Phi, psi and omega in degrees: 000134180269126179282129180281135176276139175257106181246140180290146176266156179102225183306110177073353180272186181248150174285166178299320178297315178299320178296318179298316180296314180300312180298320179298316180296319178299317179295319179297318177299315180299314180294323177297317179299316180297312183301319186257012175062042182246160168286150183301321179298317179294321178297317178300311181301314180298310181295325177293312183296321185255026170071015178292319180291319176302317178300314180298320178294314184292323185246026179307317184302328179266312187299324184288352177269352183267165174290158178296326177302315179293319179296316180294324174297318178297316179299317178302313182296317180296314180296319179297318178300330182261020173101003180289168181300143180275000000 
């Protein structure tokens, strides 16, 4: 279970949309780690290095409507395209 962060909105805080995107990315990292037998920190580093997190931020509006299986398949393809392990 992912613990939700309580961040103030407004000055220096995050908007509700930004919080939703952040929470979604955290869950995607966690699910990616589970699928590929990685520690969450290693999954984060891998996804960051091979543009998976950038992809999730850019295409959040579409990706969050898909199943996690489809999202994880997309992340695998994006990372592989950007030099990640095959």
